[in-house]
N, C-alpha and C positions, 0 to 999 in steps of 0.2 A: 504494500500500500504506500502511495506517495505521500510524503509530508508536504506542508505548505511551501517550504523553500524549494522543493523539487518542482512543484506546480508552477511557482512564480518564475523559476529559471526556464522551464519549458515554454512558458508564455512569452518571456523575453526573446527566446530563440525564434519563436514563430513570428515575432514582431520585428525582426531585423528588416530594415528597409534599404533599398527597394525590393519589392516582391517580384517573383518571376511569373511567366505565363505558360505553365506546363500544359502542353497538349492543345492549346487554343490560341494560336498566334494572332488571330484577329480580335480576340476578346481581352478584356482587362484581367489583371490578376484576380483570382477568385476571392482573395481577402477583401477587396473593395466592397463587394456586395455583403459579405458577412459583417464587416465593420459598420457599413451604412445602416444595417438593420439593428445591430446591437450596441454600437458605440461610435456614432458618426464622427466624433472628434476623439482621436486615439493617439496615445504616445507610441512612438517607434524608436528603435535604436539605430544609430548610424555607424558608419565604418570606423569613426574615430572614438567611439564610446560615448558620444554625446547623444542626446535625445531630441526629438522634435515632435510636434503635433502633425497629424495628417487629417484633413477634412475630406469627407467622401460624399456628403450630400450637396446637391446643386445649390440649395439655398445658402448653406454655410460657405461654400466655395465662393459664391458671388459676394457674400458679405465681407469675407476677408479681402478679396481682390478689390473691392470698392471702398474699403475702409482707409481713412487717413492715418490709422494707428499701426500700420505695418509698413516696413521699409524694404526696398529692394537692394539696398546698399550692401554688397558682400563683405565690406570691411567692418561692418558693425558686429560687435560681439554677439554671438548666438545665431548668426546667419547660417542656415544649414546647407550641407552639400552631400551628394550621394556617393562621392568617391574622392580620393586625393586629387585626381586629375580635374574633376569638376570644381573643386575648391580653388585650384590654381587658375583654371580657365575663367571662372567668374571674377576673381580678383584682378586678373590681367586685362579684362575687358572694360576699360574706363570710358565707356560710351554711355549715351543717355539712357539706354535700357536698364542700366544699373545705377541710375541716379534718382533721387527723390526730388520733388518740387522744392524750390523753383527752378533748379538747374535743369531738371528733366523737361519741364515745360518750355524753357528757353530754347533748348536744342530741338525739341520736337517741332516747335513753330517754324524753325528754319527749313524743315523738310516737308511740311504739310502740302505745299503746292505741287510737289512731285508725285503725290498720290491722290490728287483730287480727280473728280470725274472727268473734267476736260482733258487732263493729261492722260487718263486711261483711254479716252476716246481717240486721242492722237496716236497712242501706241497700238491700238487694236489692229490696224492693217499690217504693221510690222510683225506682231505676234502671229497673225494668220499666215503670213509669208514664211515665218520660221517653221510653223507646224507643217505647212505644205512641203517645204524643203526636206525636212526630216523624214516625212512619210515617203517622199520620192526616193530618198537614199535607202530606206528600208526595202522598198519595192525593187530597186536596182540590185541590192545585195541578195534579196530573196530569202525565204524562210528555210529553216528556223533561225531565229536570232534572239538576242537578249534585249527585250524592250527597255529595260533600265539603261543599258549601255547606249542604245541607239536612239532612244527617244526621251524617256522621262527625265534622265539626268542632263543631257545637253540642252534641252529646250529652256529651262529656267536659267541656265548659265548664259545662254545667248541673250535672253531678255534682260537679266540684271546687268550684264556687261554693257549692253546698249544704253540702258537707263543711266548707269553711273558714268559711262564714258571710259570704260576699261577695255583694252583690246581683248577680243574673244580668244585670240591665240594664247592668252595667259591662263585660260580656264583650267588646264590640267594641273598646273602648279598651284593655283589658288584653290581649286577644289580639293587637292590633296592636303594642303595646309589646313583648310577649313574642316575637313573630315577629322583630321588628327586632333585639332584643338577642341573638338566636340566629342571625342571618344572618352567615355568615362573610365575605360580600362587602361588607357595609356599611362606611361610613367610621367609624373609631373614635369620632369626636365624635358621630355619629348614634347609635351604640350607647350611649355614655355618657348622651346625652339621654334615650333610651328607658328606660334603667335608672333615672335620676333621677325621671322622670315616673311610672313604675310603682311605685317604692318610695314616693314621696310620696303617691300615691293610696291605696295599701294602708296606709301609716302613718296616714292620716286615719281609715280604717276601724278600725284597731286603737285609736286614741285614743277613738273613739266607744264602742267596747266597754269600754274602761277606765272610762268614765263610767257605763256601764250594760251589764254583761255578761249580764244576765238569768240564766237557769238554767244557763248554760254548756253548752248542748246542741251548739253548733257548735265546731269546733276552736279558732278564734281566741278565742272567749269563754272556753273552758276554759283556754287558756293565760294569759289575763288573770287569771282567778281563781286558778289553781294556781301560776303562775310569775311574772307581773308584779307583782301585788299583794303577794305575800310578799317581793319583791325578789330573786328568783332570776335573772331575766333582765330586759333592758330592752325598752322599746317598739321600739327600732331592731332589736334581735335578732329579735323576733317578726315585725316587718315584713319582714325579710329571709327568714325562714322562709316567710312567706306568699307572697312573690314567687317563691321557688324552687319551692314546691309548686304554685302556680298554673301557672307555666310548664311544669313537668314533667307536671302532671296533665291539661292540655288538649292540648298539642301532640303528645306521644308517643302517647297512646291514640287521638287522632283520626287520626293517620297510620296506626296499626296497624289500626284499623277499616276505613279505606279500602283499604289494601293487602290485608288479609285478605279483604275482599269481592271485590276484583279476582281474587285467587287462586282463589276458588271459582267465579267467573264464567268463568275461563279453564280450569277443570277440572270440567266439568259432570258427569262420571261420579262424581267424588268428592263433589260436592255432592249428587247423588242418593243416594249411600250414606249421607251424613250425614243427609239428610232421612228416610231409611228406618230408621236406627239411631242414635238420640240418644246412645247410649253412646259413640259415636265423637267426641263433641264435645270432651271434655277433651283428647284427643290432637290433634285438629284445631287447637285454640287454641295448644297448645304448638308445633305445627309452623309455624303462622303466625308465632309469635314467633321461632323459630329461623330460618326461611327468610328473613324480611325484616330482622331485626336492625336496627331503624330508628335506634337511637342509635349510628350507625356510627363516630363519633369520640369517644365519651364515655368515654374510658379513659386519658387522659394521666396519666403518672406521672413522677417523677424519683427516681433512686436516691439513697438516703441513706448507702449504704455500698457498698464493692466486693462484688459478688455474681455468682455464676455461674449462668446460666439456660440449660438445654439445651446445656451445654458451652461457652457463650460468656460471657466475662468482661464484665460491665457495671460501669463504674467509678462511684463516688460523684459525683453532680452531672450525670450523663448522663440525658437524657430518654428515655422509652420510651412507645410506644403498643402495649399488648397488645390487638391488634385483635379485638374480640369478633365482628365479622362474619366475619373470616377463620377464627376458631376454630369458628364455627357451620357452616362449610362444609368442615371437615376430614374427608376421606374415611376416615381411620383411626378416626373416632368415628361418623360419619354416612355409611353407604354411599350412593352416588349422591347426594351432598349437594346438587347443583343441581336435584334433582327435588323438587317439592312433593308430599308424600305424607302424608295424614292417618293412615295406618296405621303410620307409623314410631313408635318410642319415643324421643322427643326430650328426655327428662327431663334429660339432661346438658347441655343448651344453656346458653349464658351470655348470653342476650339481656338479662337484667337484671344483668349483670356477675357478680361472684363475690367472696366474702370479706366483710370488714366493711362495704364500701361498696356492696354489691349493693342494688338499688333498694328503698327503703323502701315505695314505693307499689305494689309488684307485686301484692299481694292485691286492691287496687282495680282495677288494670288487668285482671286476670283476671276479676273480677266483671263488669266492663263488657263484656269480650269474650264471656264465656259467655252473658250476657244477650242481647247483640245477636244472636249466631249461633244462639241457641235460638229466636229470634222472627222475625228478618228475613225469611227465606225462607218461613216459614209465613204471614206476613202478605202477602208479595209473592212468590208462587210463580213468577210470570212474569218476575222481575227479570232484566234482561240489559243488556249494554253497548249504548249507543246510537250508538257510533262504533267504527271499527276500533281494535283494541288498539294498533296501531302509531302511532296519532295521539295517544295519551296523553302528557302532559308530566309529567316528574318533576323534583323539586327536590332537588339534591344539595349546594346551597350553604349549607345550614343544619345545625345540630347534629343535627337530626332529618330523616331521609330521608322524603320524602312525595310523594304525588300532588298535582299542582296542581289537578286537577279530575277527576271521574269521571262523565261523562254516562251516565245510565241511562234505561231505559224498562221497561215491564212490560205 
């Protein structure tokens, strides 16, 4: 018979965070549902022996993300991390995503115009052209091929390179550094080296634009003209913005395109409905975002004051993960949440987070997703998996959940 100490030790072992996804790579860790039902705000243990709270209910997650009493600053005592690599990566990323207001708001305002609807409308023909070009290359090579390598990975790199004004031929190096800096299992010194190399490379591009910004058509040139030259920001600050936006702009959307394609391949009846009725596209894209919630750990916070969330007191200095993936599978908000359903109304999802730190680039991500899924199956109506779905490999060791490869034929 176990004594109380044994039970408590066993419980702590079960609560080591992050949790895995055994046997259900498209589903959340099963602990999320259990904790949501029994203890929606729970303490977990982290790699360094510290503890943090995790929130698993949609309501609590939104409350934390929208509260002014939680900080995103990774240098604050108590800020949680899921691995040594993530701790280094978060502290090294001195960009607005890891700043609290008013600094966060100041930098975010500088970038807002690049993601407004008019700018997205201007970009739409270019994105369509990129999609067509990549599909042309797929057809030229012929099946089978890896959809991740030949489509879902290069498309967002092409788009974010054009938006920022970064040469696309740099994408291989930038993509490798970005992947490394977001790998939770990498050695901290490897992460630091990737950060240094990526920022040095982008810093040289910014310096070139300082010397000749041209007409300011791309984002970095515009920031040089409007922000660096008048002395509002430094080259280093713009370089960090570029590093952040490149990483966010290619890894996340690439993963979502791959997983969204997989969802439609696994649900042929819904794919047929979408082909027959294009008006379903907007809801289908939102369901992809909700169902996959690829930025599965992108919500670390630390309390700056004692605050009660969902009846639970969280003290100043305690770390919190408002788990957006758990929130997006909350059955009180999304009936049958583990079912992919393009007919649901998923507008309340938090795949882009919530509050002042919700994803700045979400209009661009939606533009790319809408363009891809309005064109992909029309150009390749016979697109299908080339391997059993059970053989697909998924990567959960990164800040962004993704498919390692997606072999397809047509």
